[in-house]
N, C-alpha and C positions, 0 to 999 in steps of 0.2 A: 450616439454614445461615443466617447472617446476612449480609445483602448489604452492611451498613455496616462490616464488618471491615477493617482495614487490608490483609490479604492479598487479600481480594476486590477492593477498590478498585485496588490495584496490579496485579492480574491483568487487570482490565477495562482499565486504562490501558495496560498492555503490548499487549493485543490490539488496542485502538483504534489505538495508535500503529502498530503492524504493519500493520493493515488500510490505513491511509492510505498507509504506504510501498508497499504493493502497488499503489496507484493510479498510481504513478510507474513501477515496473517489477514485474512479476508474480513473477519468480523470485528477485530480490535479497533480499527479506525472508525467504524461505524458507532462502537460504543463510546469512544472519545468524543465524537461529533455530537453524539446525543446528549451527553452529559455537558459539553460545552454549549450547546444550543439551549439547554435547560437553565444553565447559569448565566445565559445571555452574553456569553463571550464570543459566540459566532452567530453572524446573521446567516440565515439560509435563504436560498433562492426561492422564488414563488414556486409553489407546488411541492416543495421539499420540507415544509414544516413539520410534517409527519415524523421526521427523524428525531424530533424532540419530544415525542409524545411518550405518555407512560407506557403504553404497549410496546412501542418501539425500543424504549430503554430496557424493559424486562427481556424482550426477544433478543436484542443485542448482547445483553449480559449472559444469557443462557447460551446463545450460539458461540460467543467467544470463549466461554468456559469449556464447552464441548470440543471446540476446535483445537484449543490449547491442550487439552488432555489427550485428544487423539494423536496429536503430533508426538507425545512421548512414547508411543508404542511402536518400536522398531518394526520396519517392513509394512505396517499399516499406513505409516506416514507417507510412503510411496503411493499407495493407493489414493489417499487423500489428496496427494499432490495432482494426480490426473484429473480429479474432479475440481480442485481448487484453481486449476490453470485458467479455464474459462470464466469461473466465478470471479476471479481476481480482476480480469479485464472488465467485466461488466461492473463490478464493485468500484473499480477505479474511474470508470466512466461516470457512475452515478454520483460519487463524491465529488468529482471535479465539477459536474453540472450543478450540484447543490451549492457550491461555493461561488459560482459565478452569478453574482447579484446584478440586476439591471443591465442584462445583455440581450441583444436580439437572440431569439431562439435558434436560428440557423448557425449563428456564430457560436453560441453557448454550446450546442451539441457537437458541432465541428471540433471545437476545442476539447471538449470532454471526451469524445472518441479518440482522437488522435494523441493528444497529451496525456489525458487521464488514463484511458485504456491502455494506451501503448506504454506508458511508464509503469503501470501495475504489472502488465504482461511481461515486460523486460525484467523487472526485479523478480517477480515470481519465477520466471523461467530460469534465471540465473542461480536463485537459491536451490530450485529443485535440482539443478545440476550439481550444485555443491553437496547436497544431500545424497546424491547417487555416488558421488566420490568418497563421501564420509562412510557410507555403507560398504563400498568396495574395499576401502582400506582398513576399516576397523570391524567389518562383520556386523554393523549396525550398533555397536556398543557406544559409540560416540554421538549416536543420533539423538538421544534425549538431551545431551549437552548443546547440540546444534539446534534443537527445538527451543530450549530456553533462550539462547541467544537471538533467535528469530523473534520470539515473542517479545523479548525485551526491546529489540529493534523496532518492532511494530509500534509498541507503546511510546517509546521515546520519540520516535520520528512523527507519530500522530500528534502527541502533546506539543512538540516543538512546532509543528505546522500551525497548530492553533494559537500558540503563545507568540511565536516568533516566525511568521511564514516566510520571510526572506532568508533567514538563517536555514530553515528547513530546505529551500531551494538550493542553497549553496551546498548544504551536505548531500542533497541528491546528486548534484552535478559531480561533486568529489566522488561519491560512490560509483556513479556510472563511469567515470574517467578510470578511477582505480580498477573497477571490475573489468573494463575494456583492456587495459594494460595486462592484467593477470591472464585474461582470455587469450590474448595476443601472444604472450609469452608460452602459454600452455600449447597452443596451435603450432607455434614454431618448433617447439621441442618435439611435438608429435610428428611433424613433417620430416624432421632429420632422422627419425628412426628408420 
């Protein structure tokens, strides 16, 4: 299998975009993938066809609804972040692996763990840090607004990954660079104090 084929590049881009979307909300990208699989917009890797089943669609819809609702409750959202951190890494790994069609298992899972799990964990950790800052500066009043933006970001990034995977990767890279710069400025200011 050639890693430079357009199909492999698009599959990796799809997986990376979905993994980043998991960093915003764990279950929303699964719901998008389930719907896209059922509409035959996305081809899932062998062993992951279950993501498009009726049971999975119902389960992901209920889980996404509950997750979104829970994040609108100030302070409870921090508790959910503690559980969602490891779940995001696992979910990012699973979604990345589900997108990598026709790939040797050792390579698929290596890419899924490093790129998928790593990206999901990085995005989730960054957003959890922003949520703590939001709570500290607004006493939790702005958290529902922040929760709405995160949910919208998850849906938008997952849909973009399904429809235009390369554009999703460009957005992911931009967000990582932008987030890194903001973090760097914040650390620099913190050290000066």
